[in-house]
PQR file with spaces between the fields and no chain letter, atoms N, CA, C, O and H, PARSE charges and radii, in Angstrom:
ATOM       1  N    MET     1     -17.475   12.963  -23.165 -0.4000 1.5000
ATOM       2  CA   MET     1     -16.305   12.355  -22.491 -0.0000 2.0000
ATOM       3  C    MET     1     -16.740   11.605  -21.222  0.5500 1.7000
ATOM       4  O    MET     1     -16.490   12.072  -20.111 -0.5500 1.4000
ATOM       5  N    PRO     2     -17.374   10.476  -21.381 -0.5600 1.5000
ATOM       6  CA   PRO     2     -17.825    9.674  -20.235  0.2800 2.0000
ATOM       7  C    PRO     2     -16.636    9.158  -19.432  0.5500 1.7000
ATOM       8  O    PRO     2     -16.712    9.000  -18.214 -0.5500 1.4000
ATOM       9  N    GLU     3     -15.546    8.903  -20.132 -0.4000 1.5000
ATOM      10  CA   GLU     3     -14.352    8.381  -19.419 -0.0000 2.0000
ATOM      11  C    GLU     3     -13.878    9.410  -18.387  0.5500 1.7000
ATOM      12  O    GLU     3     -13.526    9.063  -17.259 -0.5500 1.4000
ATOM      13  H    GLU     3     -15.484    9.031  -21.121  0.4000 1.0000
ATOM      14  N    ASN     4     -13.879   10.652  -18.789 -0.4000 1.5000
ATOM      15  CA   ASN     4     -13.420   11.713  -17.876 -0.0000 2.0000
ATOM      16  C    ASN     4     -14.365   11.788  -16.666  0.5500 1.7000
ATOM      17  O    ASN     4     -13.931   11.984  -15.531 -0.5500 1.4000
ATOM      18  H    ASN     4     -14.166   10.934  -19.705  0.4000 1.0000
ATOM      19  N    CYS     5     -15.656   11.627  -16.938 -0.4000 1.5000
ATOM      20  CA   CYS     5     -16.648   11.709  -15.851 -0.0000 2.0000
ATOM      21  C    CYS     5     -16.418   10.559  -14.868  0.5500 1.7000
ATOM      22  O    CYS     5     -16.481   10.743  -13.652 -0.5500 1.4000
ATOM      23  H    CYS     5     -16.009   11.468  -17.860  0.4000 1.0000
ATOM      24  N    GLN     6     -16.152    9.377  -15.414 -0.4000 1.5000
ATOM      25  CA   GLN     6     -15.946    8.207  -14.531 -0.0000 2.0000
ATOM      26  C    GLN     6     -14.703    8.427  -13.676  0.5500 1.7000
ATOM      27  O    GLN     6     -14.700    8.136  -12.480 -0.5500 1.4000
ATOM      28  H    GLN     6     -16.100    9.228  -16.401  0.4000 1.0000
ATOM      29  N    MET     7     -13.657    8.939  -14.295 -0.4000 1.5000
ATOM      30  CA   MET     7     -12.405    9.156  -13.549 -0.0000 2.0000
ATOM      31  C    MET     7     -12.654   10.166  -12.426  0.5500 1.7000
ATOM      32  O    MET     7     -12.170    9.998  -11.306 -0.5500 1.4000
ATOM      33  H    MET     7     -13.659    9.176  -15.267  0.4000 1.0000
ATOM      34  N    LEU     8     -13.406   11.202  -12.739 -0.4000 1.5000
ATOM      35  CA   LEU     8     -13.673   12.236  -11.732 -0.0000 2.0000
ATOM      36  C    LEU     8     -14.537   11.650  -10.609  0.5500 1.7000
ATOM      37  O    LEU     8     -14.310   11.918   -9.429 -0.5500 1.4000
ATOM      38  H    LEU     8     -13.799   11.339  -13.649  0.4000 1.0000
ATOM      39  N    CYS     9     -15.513   10.858  -10.994 -0.4000 1.5000
ATOM      40  CA   CYS     9     -16.405   10.222  -10.003 -0.0000 2.0000
ATOM      41  C    CYS     9     -15.573    9.353   -9.052  0.5500 1.7000
ATOM      42  O    CYS     9     -15.771    9.375   -7.837 -0.5500 1.4000
ATOM      43  H    CYS     9     -15.697   10.639  -11.952  0.4000 1.0000
ATOM      44  N    LEU    10     -14.653    8.598   -9.622 -0.4000 1.5000
ATOM      45  CA   LEU    10     -13.819    7.702   -8.802 -0.0000 2.0000
ATOM      46  C    LEU    10     -12.986    8.525   -7.819  0.5500 1.7000
ATOM      47  O    LEU    10     -12.848    8.169   -6.649 -0.5500 1.4000
ATOM      48  H    LEU    10     -14.492    8.580  -10.609  0.4000 1.0000
ATOM      49  N    GLU    11     -12.442    9.616   -8.310 -0.4000 1.5000
ATOM      50  CA   GLU    11     -11.588   10.457   -7.432 -0.0000 2.0000
ATOM      51  C    GLU    11     -12.451   11.056   -6.315  0.5500 1.7000
ATOM      52  O    GLU    11     -12.050   11.108   -5.152 -0.5500 1.4000
ATOM      53  H    GLU    11     -12.554    9.906   -9.261  0.4000 1.0000
ATOM      54  N    CYS    12     -13.645   11.505   -6.707 -0.4000 1.5000
ATOM      55  CA   CYS    12     -14.545   12.118   -5.707 -0.0000 2.0000
ATOM      56  C    CYS    12     -14.918   11.074   -4.648  0.5500 1.7000
ATOM      57  O    CYS    12     -14.910   11.364   -3.452 -0.5500 1.4000
ATOM      58  H    CYS    12     -13.970   11.464   -7.651  0.4000 1.0000
ATOM      59  N    ASN    13     -15.235    9.896   -5.086 -0.4000 1.5000
ATOM      60  CA   ASN    13     -15.638    8.828   -4.147 -0.0000 2.0000
ATOM      61  C    ASN    13     -14.466    8.483   -3.230  0.5500 1.7000
ATOM      62  O    ASN    13     -14.644    8.300   -2.026 -0.5500 1.4000
ATOM      63  H    ASN    13     -15.242    9.660   -6.058  0.4000 1.0000
ATOM      64  N    ARG    14     -13.293    8.398   -3.798 -0.4000 1.5000
ATOM      65  CA   ARG    14     -12.104    8.032   -2.987 -0.0000 2.0000
ATOM      66  C    ARG    14     -11.860    9.130   -1.934  0.5500 1.7000
ATOM      67  O    ARG    14     -11.512    8.831   -0.792 -0.5500 1.4000
ATOM      68  H    ARG    14     -13.149    8.547   -4.776  0.4000 1.0000
ATOM      69  N    ARG    15     -12.040   10.349   -2.312 -0.4000 1.5000
ATOM      70  CA   ARG    15     -11.786   11.465   -1.368 -0.0000 2.0000
ATOM      71  C    ARG    15     -12.852   11.393   -0.255  0.5500 1.7000
ATOM      72  O    ARG    15     -12.541   11.585    0.921 -0.5500 1.4000
ATOM      73  H    ARG    15     -12.323   10.592   -3.240  0.4000 1.0000
ATOM      74  N    LYS    16     -14.075   11.122   -0.629 -0.4000 1.5000
ATOM      75  CA   LYS    16     -15.153   11.055    0.387 -0.0000 2.0000
ATOM      76  C    LYS    16     -14.878    9.880    1.336  0.5500 1.7000
ATOM      77  O    LYS    16     -15.108    9.978    2.542 -0.5500 1.4000
ATOM      78  H    LYS    16     -14.328   10.966   -1.584  0.4000 1.0000
ATOM      79  N    SER    17     -14.397    8.802    0.792 -0.4000 1.5000
ATOM      80  CA   SER    17     -14.141    7.602    1.617 -0.0000 2.0000
ATOM      81  C    SER    17     -12.875    7.820    2.462  0.5500 1.7000
ATOM      82  O    SER    17     -12.685    7.168    3.489 -0.5500 1.4000
ATOM      83  H    SER    17     -14.210    8.723   -0.188  0.4000 1.0000
ATOM      84  N    GLY    18     -12.024    8.733    2.021 -0.4000 1.5000
ATOM      85  CA   GLY    18     -10.765    8.985    2.756 -0.0000 2.0000
ATOM      86  C    GLY    18     -11.032    9.717    4.065  0.5500 1.7000
ATOM      87  O    GLY    18     -10.149    9.800    4.920 -0.5500 1.4000
ATOM      88  H    GLY    18     -12.178    9.263    1.186  0.4000 1.0000
ATOM      89  N    ILE    19     -12.213   10.235    4.226 -0.4000 1.5000
ATOM      90  CA   ILE    19     -12.499   11.008    5.453 -0.0000 2.0000
ATOM      91  C    ILE    19     -12.287   10.122    6.669  0.5500 1.7000
ATOM      92  O    ILE    19     -12.471   10.571    7.800 -0.5500 1.4000
ATOM      93  H    ILE    19     -12.930   10.167    3.532  0.4000 1.0000
């Protein structure tokens, strides 16, 4: 499920950038 991994990566990156 690469799609799921990409979605999770995007969420993780957005949260890190939200700091």
